C-alpha positions in Angstrom: -0.3 -0.1 0.3 1.3 4.0 -0.8 0.9 6.2 1.9 1.1 9.6 2.4 3.9 9.9 5.8 6.1 12.5 7.4 9.9 11.5 7.1 11.6 13.0 10.1 14.9 14.9 9.5 16.4 17.7 11.1 19.1 17.7 14.4 18.5 16.7 17.7 15.5 19.0 19.7 14.7 20.5 16.3 12.6 17.9 14.2 11.7 19.1 10.5 10.0 16.6 8.7 9.2 15.7 4.5 5.6 15.1 3.6 6.8 12.2 1.4 4.8 9.7 -0.2 5.7 5.7 0.2 5.6 2.3 0.4 4.1 1.5 3.5 6.5 -1.8 4.0 9.7 1.3 3.7 11.2 2.3 6.8 9.8 6.0 8.2 13.5 7.9 7.1 14.0 5.0 4.2 13.5 5.2 0.4 10.5 7.4 -1.0 8.7 7.7 -4.4 7.7 11.8 -4.4 8.1 14.4 -2.0 5.3 16.5 -1.5 7.0 19.3 0.7 8.0 20.4 4.4 6.1 20.7 7.6 8.5 22.2 11.1 6.2 21.6 14.0 8.5 24.2 15.9 6.8 27.2 13.4 10.8 28.7 13.6 10.1 30.7 10.4 7.6 32.2 8.8 7.5 29.9 6.0 6.7 26.4 8.4 4.4 25.0 5.9 4.8 24.0 2.2 2.7 21.1 0.1 2.3 20.5 -4.0 -1.4 20.6 -3.5 -2.2 19.0 -7.1 0.6 16.6 -6.8 -1.3 15.5 -2.8 -4.6 15.6 -4.8 -3.0 13.0 -7.8 -1.7 10.6 -5.0 -4.9 11.0 -3.0 -6.9 10.3 -6.0 -4.6 7.5 -7.0 -4.6 5.5 -3.7 -2.6 6.7 -1.6 -3.8 6.9 2.0 -2.1 10.1 4.0 -1.7 8.9 7.8 -3.4 10.8 11.0 -0.6 13.2 10.9 0.0 13.6 7.5 -3.7 14.2 6.8 -4.4 17.2 9.9 -1.3 19.1 8.0 -2.8 18.6 4.2 -6.3 19.5 5.6 -4.6 22.5 7.0 -3.6 23.0 3.3 -6.4 22.8 1.4 -6.6 19.7 -0.2 -9.2 17.6 -0.6 -10.5 14.3 0.3 
């Protein structure tokens, strides 16, 4: 199954996440199919969420299932489910 989920990067105590499309069997920070954007939960900059809405909508239409957190972030950016 293909999932839309968060992949962690950044240093210790400073998490940043990529919103990626990946096979559910891959490790969290392993290889992914496509990078849809990024998310900074600490909101350290003005641009703390950036998502390619068109590509996210495409993957959802193809059957990709977002995780709970990814769904919340995508919904905040206007992605329809």
